[in-house]
N, CA, C and O atoms as a GROMACS GRO file, in nm:
protein
  432
    1LYS      N    1  -2.810  -7.968   5.805
    1LYS     CA    2  -2.867  -8.013   5.652
    1LYS      C    3  -2.719  -7.852   5.690
    1LYS      O    4  -2.693  -7.767   5.776
    2VAL      N    5  -2.694  -7.877   5.625
    2VAL     CA    6  -2.549  -7.724   5.524
    2VAL      C    7  -2.507  -7.764   5.421
    2VAL      O    8  -2.421  -7.852   5.429
    3ASP      N    9  -2.532  -7.737   5.344
    3ASP     CA   10  -2.470  -7.715   5.165
    3ASP      C   11  -2.349  -7.646   5.192
    3ASP      O   12  -2.313  -7.573   5.285
    4HIS      N   13  -2.296  -7.686   5.092
    4HIS     CA   14  -2.142  -7.643   5.094
    4HIS      C   15  -2.173  -7.646   4.931
    4HIS      O   16  -2.263  -7.694   4.862
    5LYS      N   17  -2.031  -7.559   4.902
    5LYS     CA   18  -2.100  -7.513   4.718
    5LYS      C   19  -1.898  -7.508   4.661
    5LYS      O   20  -1.828  -7.424   4.719
    6THR      N   21  -1.867  -7.552   4.610
    6THR     CA   22  -1.725  -7.591   4.514
    6THR      C   23  -1.741  -7.558   4.377
    6THR      O   24  -1.852  -7.513   4.348
    7ASN      N   25  -1.703  -7.563   4.336
    7ASN     CA   26  -1.636  -7.603   4.165
    7ASN      C   27  -1.464  -7.771   4.153
    7ASN      O   28  -1.348  -7.805   4.177
    8ALA      N   29  -1.603  -7.805   4.094
    8ALA     CA   30  -1.450  -7.943   4.090
    8ALA      C   31  -1.427  -7.971   3.974
    8ALA      O   32  -1.500  -7.972   3.875
    9LEU      N   33  -1.278  -8.003   3.995
    9LEU     CA   34  -1.174  -8.019   3.854
    9LEU      C   35  -1.213  -8.172   3.763
    9LEU      O   36  -1.151  -8.277   3.777
   10LEU      N   37  -1.342  -8.148   3.661
   10LEU     CA   38  -1.288  -8.302   3.574
   10LEU      C   39  -1.121  -8.277   3.485
   10LEU      O   40  -1.057  -8.203   3.411
   11ASP      N   41  -1.122  -8.453   3.593
   11ASP     CA   42  -1.020  -8.509   3.489
   11ASP      C   43  -1.007  -8.726   3.480
   11ASP      O   44  -0.999  -8.817   3.563
   12SER      N   45  -1.011  -8.713   3.336
   12SER     CA   46  -1.072  -8.826   3.293
   12SER      C   47  -0.913  -8.888   3.280
   12SER      O   48  -0.892  -8.960   3.183
   13ARG      N   49  -0.801  -8.862   3.373
   13ARG     CA   50  -0.659  -8.920   3.384
   13ARG      C   51  -0.695  -8.974   3.521
   13ARG      O   52  -0.642  -9.085   3.532
   14ALA      N   53  -0.749  -8.948   3.606
   14ALA     CA   54  -0.814  -8.907   3.755
   14ALA      C   55  -0.825  -9.115   3.741
   14ALA      O   56  -0.800  -9.158   3.628
   15GLU      N   57  -0.854  -9.196   3.826
   15GLU     CA   58  -0.941  -9.305   3.874
   15GLU      C   59  -1.018  -9.303   3.955
   15GLU      O   60  -1.055  -9.384   4.041
   16GLY      N   61  -1.036  -9.236   3.936
   16GLY     CA   62  -1.212  -9.231   4.125
   16GLY      C   63  -1.283  -9.083   4.110
   16GLY      O   64  -1.292  -9.002   4.019
   17VAL      N   65  -1.331  -9.091   4.254
   17VAL     CA   66  -1.343  -8.949   4.293
   17VAL      C   67  -1.313  -8.961   4.413
   17VAL      O   68  -1.335  -9.043   4.503
   18PHE      N   69  -1.226  -8.815   4.396
   18PHE     CA   70  -1.175  -8.787   4.536
   18PHE      C   71  -1.241  -8.610   4.601
   18PHE      O   72  -1.334  -8.542   4.557
   19ILE      N   73  -1.167  -8.591   4.693
   19ILE     CA   74  -1.245  -8.469   4.770
   19ILE      C   75  -1.117  -8.448   4.876
   19ILE      O   76  -1.088  -8.534   4.958
   20ASP      N   77  -1.043  -8.321   4.862
   20ASP     CA   78  -0.926  -8.205   4.921
   20ASP      C   79  -0.933  -8.266   5.077
   20ASP      O   80  -1.022  -8.222   5.149
   21GLN      N   81  -0.840  -8.369   5.131
   21GLN     CA   82  -0.914  -8.353   5.351
   21GLN      C   83  -0.886  -8.263   5.432
   21GLN      O   84  -0.892  -8.278   5.554
   22ASN      N   85  -0.840  -8.122   5.355
   22ASN     CA   86  -0.888  -8.042   5.388
   22ASN      C   87  -1.054  -7.933   5.329
   22ASN      O   88  -1.095  -7.866   5.425
   23TYR      N   89  -1.109  -7.920   5.246
   23TYR     CA   90  -1.204  -7.942   5.295
   23TYR      C   91  -1.336  -8.061   5.304
   23TYR      O   92  -1.452  -8.074   5.263
   24ALA      N   93  -1.267  -8.112   5.358
   24ALA     CA   94  -1.320  -8.292   5.396
   24ALA      C   95  -1.333  -8.256   5.578
   24ALA      O   96  -1.420  -8.231   5.661
   25GLN      N   97  -1.281  -8.263   5.576
   25GLN     CA   98  -1.252  -8.196   5.749
   25GLN      C   99  -1.335  -8.076   5.733
   25GLN      O  100  -1.243  -8.004   5.772
   26LEU      N  101  -1.426  -7.994   5.711
   26LEU     CA  102  -1.470  -7.880   5.663
   26LEU      C  103  -1.662  -7.906   5.656
   26LEU      O  104  -1.771  -7.853   5.679
   27ILE      N  105  -1.618  -7.982   5.625
   27ILE     CA  106  -1.724  -8.021   5.567
   27ILE      C  107  -1.826  -8.098   5.701
   27ILE      O  108  -1.941  -8.070   5.736
   28GLY      N  109  -1.718  -8.216   5.760
   28GLY     CA  110  -1.764  -8.262   5.876
   28GLY      C  111  -1.857  -8.345   5.931
   28GLY      O  112  -1.911  -8.356   6.041
   29THR      N  113  -1.862  -8.435   5.755
   29THR     CA  114  -1.919  -8.542   5.738
   29THR      C  115  -1.817  -8.674   5.812
   29THR      O  116  -1.698  -8.685   5.844
   30ASN      N  117  -1.945  -8.763   5.816
   30ASN     CA  118  -1.812  -8.918   5.914
   30ASN      C  119  -1.787  -8.979   5.775
   30ASN      O  120  -1.849  -8.999   5.670
   31TYR      N  121  -1.609  -9.008   5.852
   31TYR     CA  122  -1.494  -9.047   5.741
   31TYR      C  123  -1.569  -9.278   5.791
   31TYR      O  124  -1.613  -9.334   5.891
   32ILE      N  125  -1.530  -9.326   5.623
   32ILE     CA  126  -1.553  -9.435   5.656
   32ILE      C  127  -1.411  -9.513   5.605
   32ILE      O  128  -1.350  -9.519   5.498
   33LYS      N  129  -1.393  -9.566   5.732
   33LYS     CA  130  -1.248  -9.644   5.646
   33LYS      C  131  -1.275  -9.802   5.575
   33LYS      O  132  -1.343  -9.904   5.595
   34LEU      N  133  -1.152  -9.736   5.460
   34LEU     CA  134  -1.149  -9.854   5.310
   34LEU      C  135  -1.131 -10.005   5.350
   34LEU      O  136  -1.059 -10.016   5.449
   35LYS      N  137  -1.164 -10.088   5.315
   35LYS     CA  138  -1.093 -10.246   5.356
   35LYS      C  139  -1.004 -10.284   5.311
   35LYS      O  140  -0.953 -10.383   5.363
   36GLU      N  141  -0.920 -10.205   5.150
   36GLU     CA  142  -0.800 -10.217   5.153
   36GLU      C  143  -0.738 -10.067   5.131
   36GLU      O  144  -0.823  -9.979   5.126
   37LEU      N  145  -0.600 -10.024   5.118
   37LEU     CA  146  -0.583  -9.933   5.100
   37LEU      C  147  -0.579  -9.914   4.977
   37LEU      O  148  -0.603  -9.994   4.886
   38ILE      N  149  -0.539  -9.778   4.970
   38ILE     CA  150  -0.505  -9.720   4.799
   38ILE      C  151  -0.399  -9.637   4.769
   38ILE      O  152  -0.384  -9.518   4.795
   39PRO      N  153  -0.309  -9.735   4.695
   39PRO     CA  154  -0.151  -9.559   4.712
   39PRO      C  155  -0.185  -9.514   4.619
   39PRO      O  156  -0.228  -9.582   4.526
   40VAL      N  157  -0.172  -9.352   4.615
   40VAL     CA  158  -0.181  -9.273   4.494
   40VAL      C  159  -0.067  -9.195   4.496
   40VAL      O  160   0.014  -9.161   4.581
   41VAL      N  161  -0.092  -9.171   4.332
   41VAL     CA  162   0.052  -9.161   4.250
   41VAL      C  163  -0.010  -9.070   4.198
   41VAL      O  164  -0.127  -9.100   4.173
   42ASN      N  165   0.051  -8.878   4.147
   42ASN     CA  166   0.038  -8.782   4.144
   42ASN      C  167   0.052  -8.844   3.917
   42ASN      O  168   0.098  -8.943   3.861
   43VAL      N  169  -0.014  -8.720   3.870
   43VAL     CA  170  -0.020  -8.678   3.809
   43VAL      C  171   0.148  -8.642   3.704
   43VAL      O  172   0.148  -8.661   3.583
   44ASP      N  173   0.243  -8.604   3.760
   44ASP     CA  174   0.419  -8.646   3.760
   44ASP      C  175   0.435  -8.762   3.779
   44ASP      O  176   0.519  -8.793   3.694
   45GLY      N  177   0.398  -8.900   3.866
   45GLY     CA  178   0.467  -8.983   3.899
   45GLY      C  179   0.508  -9.070   4.015
   45GLY      O  180   0.549  -9.180   4.051
   46THR      N  181   0.450  -8.893   4.064
   46THR     CA  182   0.550  -8.891   4.171
   46THR      C  183   0.434  -8.927   4.319
   46THR      O  184   0.316  -8.895   4.309
   47GLN      N  185   0.484  -8.992   4.444
   47GLN     CA  186   0.409  -9.067   4.517
   47GLN      C  187   0.365  -8.934   4.593
   47GLN      O  188   0.442  -8.839   4.608
   48ASN      N  189   0.218  -8.937   4.645
   48ASN     CA  190   0.140  -8.829   4.650
   48ASN      C  191   0.186  -8.811   4.746
   48ASN      O  192   0.275  -8.894   4.765
   49LYS      N  193   0.168  -8.693   4.883
   49LYS     CA  194   0.238  -8.675   4.957
   49LYS      C  195   0.201  -8.679   5.126
   49LYS      O  196   0.255  -8.685   5.236
   50GLN      N  197   0.012  -8.667   5.031
   50GLN     CA  198  -0.095  -8.769   5.196
   50GLN      C  199  -0.024  -8.981   5.215
   50GLN      O  200  -0.037  -9.060   5.308
   51GLY      N  201   0.026  -8.991   5.112
   51GLY     CA  202   0.059  -9.105   5.103
   51GLY      C  203  -0.098  -9.166   5.046
   51GLY      O  204  -0.165  -9.123   4.952
   52THR      N  205  -0.129  -9.293   5.148
   52THR     CA  206  -0.189  -9.378   5.062
   52THR      C  207  -0.378  -9.336   5.099
   52THR      O  208  -0.395  -9.270   5.202
   53ILE      N  209  -0.469  -9.364   5.042
   53ILE     CA  210  -0.582  -9.313   5.128
   53ILE      C  211  -0.644  -9.442   5.153
   53ILE      O  212  -0.667  -9.543   5.087
   54THR      N  213  -0.667  -9.392   5.314
   54THR     CA  214  -0.774  -9.527   5.379
   54THR      C  215  -0.869  -9.497   5.409
   54THR      O  216  -0.926  -9.592   5.463
   55HIS      N  217  -0.978  -9.337   5.404
   55HIS     CA  218  -1.141  -9.341   5.490
   55HIS      C  219  -1.174  -9.255   5.307
   55HIS      O  220  -1.090  -9.185   5.250
   56TYR      N  221  -1.314  -9.288   5.253
   56TYR     CA  222  -1.429  -9.234   5.198
   56TYR      C  223  -1.531  -9.122   5.270
   56TYR      O  224  -1.580  -9.118   5.383
   57MET      N  225  -1.536  -9.074   5.208
   57MET     CA  226  -1.685  -9.092   5.284
   57MET      C  227  -1.765  -9.013   5.148
   57MET      O  228  -1.705  -8.956   5.057
   58GLU      N  229  -1.951  -9.028   5.163
   58GLU     CA  230  -2.086  -9.056   5.116
   58GLU      C  231  -2.158  -8.932   5.119
   58GLU      O  232  -2.243  -8.934   5.209
   59LEU      N  233  -2.157  -8.830   5.056
   59LEU     CA  234  -2.186  -8.693   5.048
   59LEU      C  235  -2.330  -8.719   4.978
   59LEU      O  236  -2.352  -8.830   4.929
   60THR      N  237  -2.432  -8.611   4.973
   60THR     CA  238  -2.544  -8.605   4.890
   60THR      C  239  -2.469  -8.479   4.770
   60THR      O  240  -2.440  -8.373   4.825
   61THR      N  241  -2.433  -8.488   4.580
   61THR     CA  242  -2.409  -8.454   4.561
   61THR      C  243  -2.474  -8.375   4.427
   61THR      O  244  -2.488  -8.428   4.317
   62THR      N  245  -2.514  -8.228   4.462
   62THR     CA  246  -2.593  -8.255   4.295
   62THR      C  247  -2.542  -8.111   4.253
   62THR      O  248  -2.518  -8.006   4.313
   63ILE      N  249  -2.538  -8.163   4.094
   63ILE     CA  250  -2.516  -8.106   4.012
   63ILE      C  251  -2.645  -8.039   3.921
   63ILE      O  252  -2.742  -8.114   3.917
   64GLY      N  253  -2.660  -7.926   3.856
   64GLY     CA  254  -2.790  -7.857   3.866
   64GLY      C  255  -2.870  -7.899   3.874
   64GLY      O  256  -2.929  -7.831   3.958
   65LYS      N  257  -2.973  -8.026   3.826
   65LYS     CA  258  -3.084  -8.050   3.845
   65LYS      C  259  -3.079  -8.190   3.878
   65LYS      O  260  -3.177  -8.264   3.881
   66ARG      N  261  -2.965  -8.223   3.901
   66ARG     CA  262  -2.898  -8.335   3.903
   66ARG      C  263  -2.899  -8.362   4.022
   66ARG      O  264  -2.869  -8.244   4.043
   67THR      N  265  -2.909  -8.434   4.194
   67THR     CA  266  -2.944  -8.474   4.237
   67THR      C  267  -2.825  -8.621   4.261
   67THR      O  268  -2.791  -8.658   4.148
   68TRP      N  269  -2.773  -8.689   4.346
   68TRP     CA  270  -2.712  -8.810   4.364
   68TRP      C  271  -2.608  -8.875   4.526
   68TRP      O  272  -2.513  -8.820   4.582
   69THR      N  273  -2.672  -8.997   4.557
   69THR     CA  274  -2.560  -9.021   4.704
   69THR      C  275  -2.387  -9.101   4.570
   69THR      O  276  -2.372  -9.196   4.494
   70GLN      N  277  -2.279  -8.947   4.634
   70GLN     CA  278  -2.115  -8.997   4.606
   70GLN      C  279  -2.023  -9.081   4.683
   70GLN      O  280  -2.084  -9.142   4.770
   71GLN      N  281  -1.897  -9.105   4.680
   71GLN     CA  282  -1.848  -9.175   4.808
   71GLN      C  283  -1.730  -9.094   4.688
   71GLN      O  284  -1.720  -9.074   4.567
   72TYR      N  285  -1.661  -9.069   4.806
   72TYR     CA  286  -1.545  -8.889   4.776
   72TYR      C  287  -1.409  -8.999   4.898
   72TYR      O  288  -1.404  -9.011   5.020
   73LEU      N  289  -1.324  -9.057   4.785
   73LEU     CA  290  -1.235  -9.056   4.870
   73LEU      C  291  -1.153  -8.962   4.902
   73LEU      O  292  -1.149  -8.855   4.841
   74ILE      N  293  -1.036  -9.007   5.057
   74ILE     CA  294  -1.007  -8.866   5.040
   74ILE      C  295  -0.854  -8.852   5.136
   74ILE      O  296  -0.825  -8.906   5.242
   75THR      N  297  -0.774  -8.756   5.049
   75THR     CA  298  -0.664  -8.800   4.998
   75THR      C  299  -0.614  -8.649   4.971
   75THR      O  300  -0.710  -8.586   4.927
   76GLY      N  301  -0.496  -8.566   4.982
   76GLY     CA  302  -0.438  -8.437   4.963
   76GLY      C  303  -0.468  -8.421   4.825
   76GLY      O  304  -0.442  -8.523   4.762
   77LEU      N  305  -0.530  -8.297   4.734
   77LEU     CA  306  -0.485  -8.186   4.635
   77LEU      C  307  -0.481  -8.132   4.606
   77LEU      O  308  -0.546  -8.095   4.508
   78SER      N  309  -0.398  -8.072   4.668
   78SER     CA  310  -0.361  -7.907   4.696
   78SER      C  311  -0.467  -7.852   4.670
   78SER      O  312  -0.544  -7.832   4.765
   79LYS      N  313  -0.503  -7.816   4.552
   79LYS     CA  314  -0.540  -7.653   4.420
   79LYS      C  315  -0.666  -7.650   4.471
   79LYS      O  316  -0.734  -7.565   4.528
   80GLN      N  317  -0.687  -7.805   4.426
   80GLN     CA  318  -0.849  -7.855   4.397
   80GLN      C  319  -0.941  -7.910   4.498
   80GLN      O  320  -0.874  -7.985   4.569
   81THR      N  321  -1.092  -7.908   4.547
   81THR     CA  322  -1.180  -7.911   4.673
   81THR      C  323  -1.164  -8.082   4.584
   81THR      O  324  -1.082  -8.153   4.642
   82VAL      N  325  -1.213  -8.133   4.490
   82VAL     CA  326  -1.261  -8.203   4.420
   82VAL      C  327  -1.236  -8.256   4.322
   82VAL      O  328  -1.236  -8.167   4.237
   83ILE      N  329  -1.202  -8.392   4.256
   83ILE     CA  330  -1.228  -8.364   4.140
   83ILE      C  331  -1.197  -8.548   4.115
   83ILE      O  332  -1.120  -8.631   4.163
   84LEU      N  333  -1.350  -8.548   3.973
   84LEU     CA  334  -1.418  -8.603   3.953
   84LEU      C  335  -1.334  -8.671   3.814
   84LEU      O  336  -1.297  -8.611   3.713
   85GLY      N  337  -1.316  -8.840   3.853
   85GLY     CA  338  -1.238  -8.833   3.709
   85GLY      C  339  -1.294  -8.996   3.640
   85GLY      O  340  -1.370  -9.080   3.689
   86PHE      N  341  -1.230  -8.995   3.526
   86PHE     CA  342  -1.282  -9.105   3.452
   86PHE      C  343  -1.411  -9.205   3.464
   86PHE      O  344  -1.503  -9.232   3.387
   87THR      N  345  -1.363  -9.267   3.648
   87THR     CA  346  -1.480  -9.327   3.650
   87THR      C  347  -1.630  -9.311   3.681
   87THR      O  348  -1.725  -9.384   3.654
   88TRP      N  349  -1.620  -9.142   3.772
   88TRP     CA  350  -1.693  -9.056   3.715
   88TRP      C  351  -1.834  -8.987   3.600
   88TRP      O  352  -1.956  -8.972   3.591
   89LEU      N  353  -1.687  -8.962   3.524
   89LEU     CA  354  -1.745  -8.962   3.368
   89LEU      C  355  -1.843  -9.056   3.296
   89LEU      O  356  -1.964  -9.043   3.274
   90ASN      N  357  -1.749  -9.161   3.264
   90ASN     CA  358  -1.766  -9.273   3.261
   90ASN      C  359  -1.904  -9.330   3.311
   90ASN      O  360  -1.977  -9.395   3.237
   91ASN      N  361  -1.941  -9.295   3.469
   91ASN     CA  362  -2.077  -9.358   3.477
   91ASN      C  363  -2.188  -9.224   3.457
   91ASN      O  364  -2.307  -9.241   3.432
   92MET      N  365  -2.148  -9.142   3.467
   92MET     CA  366  -2.234  -8.990   3.499
   92MET      C  367  -2.314  -8.978   3.311
   92MET      O  368  -2.433  -8.978   3.280
   93ASN      N  369  -2.139  -8.967   3.183
   93ASN     CA  370  -2.180  -8.974   3.072
   93ASN      C  371  -2.298  -8.808   3.060
   93ASN      O  372  -2.394  -8.779   2.988
   94PRO      N  373  -2.234  -8.746   3.153
   94PRO     CA  374  -2.267  -8.582   3.126
   94PRO      C  375  -2.169  -8.440   2.968
   94PRO      O  376  -2.069  -8.397   2.910
   95GLU      N  377  -2.337  -8.441   2.992
   95GLU     CA  378  -2.270  -8.332   2.855
   95GLU      C  379  -2.206  -8.241   2.880
   95GLU      O  380  -2.241  -8.158   2.963
   96ILE      N  381  -2.029  -8.232   2.776
   96ILE     CA  382  -1.994  -8.046   2.886
   96ILE      C  383  -1.929  -7.972   2.796
   96ILE      O  384  -1.857  -7.991   2.698
   97ASP      N  385  -1.990  -7.849   2.880
   97ASP     CA  386  -1.992  -7.727   2.728
   97ASP      C  387  -1.879  -7.658   2.876
   97ASP      O  388  -1.879  -7.598   2.984
   98TRP      N  389  -1.748  -7.767   2.709
   98TRP     CA  390  -1.537  -7.655   2.777
   98TRP      C  391  -1.593  -7.557   2.806
   98TRP      O  392  -1.612  -7.534   2.925
   99LYS      N  393  -1.649  -7.448   2.682
   99LYS     CA  394  -1.645  -7.298   2.650
   99LYS      C  395  -1.738  -7.198   2.806
   99LYS      O  396  -1.653  -7.119   2.848
  100HIS      N  397  -1.811  -7.191   2.853
  100HIS     CA  398  -1.861  -7.215   2.984
  100HIS      C  399  -1.822  -7.280   3.062
  100HIS      O  400  -1.795  -7.209   3.159
  101GLY      N  401  -1.796  -7.406   3.084
  101GLY     CA  402  -1.639  -7.465   3.175
  101GLY      C  403  -1.845  -7.515   3.314
  101GLY      O  404  -1.874  -7.467   3.423
  102GLN      N  405  -1.898  -7.585   3.256
  102GLN     CA  406  -2.066  -7.645   3.320
  102GLN      C  407  -2.102  -7.803   3.280
  102GLN      O  408  -2.024  -7.850   3.196
  103ILE      N  409  -2.159  -7.852   3.304
  103ILE     CA  410  -2.195  -8.003   3.327
  103ILE      C  411  -2.394  -7.961   3.312
  103ILE      O  412  -2.463  -7.884   3.378
  104ASN      N  413  -2.423  -8.035   3.218
  104ASN     CA  414  -2.480  -8.057   3.174
  104ASN      C  415  -2.540  -8.234   3.178
  104ASN      O  416  -2.474  -8.332   3.212
  105TRP      N  417  -2.661  -8.232   3.138
  105TRP     CA  418  -2.763  -8.408   3.169
  105TRP      C  419  -2.801  -8.398   3.080
  105TRP      O  420  -2.855  -8.290   3.055
  106HIS      N  421  -2.798  -8.532   2.945
  106HIS     CA  422  -2.875  -8.579   2.870
  106HIS      C  423  -3.065  -8.589   2.888
  106HIS      O  424  -3.129  -8.661   2.964
  107LYS      N  425  -3.100  -8.516   2.817
  107LYS     CA  426  -3.324  -8.536   2.877
  107LYS      C  427  -3.292  -8.623   2.778
  107LYS      O  428  -3.247  -8.629   2.664
  108GLY      N  429  -3.365  -8.734   2.935
  108GLY     CA  430  -3.465  -8.774   2.858
  108GLY      C  431  -3.446  -8.933   3.008
  108GLY      O  432  -3.521  -9.031   3.004
   0.00000   0.00000   0.00000
């Protein structure tokens, strides 16, 4: 088992959880084919250069003291390695320390 550490962009406008295809290749975990392709539109409304999303990967993810298995949609993210979108924010409901750029978890 090899641990990979990276920063993630929190983006409440994104509708999923994404990993950059180059970073996904570096990690080297098996890709899983999606049953339905997902078209990707950039924030500015243009079509993503990588086209539709065809695969995802499942990774054990740790932030702080919390660990879980997360599905990441594989696409081209340019300057980011991981984007955690609204669905992740809604499901995980973290406390966000914007001043220090950290995620904390509710106690209890």
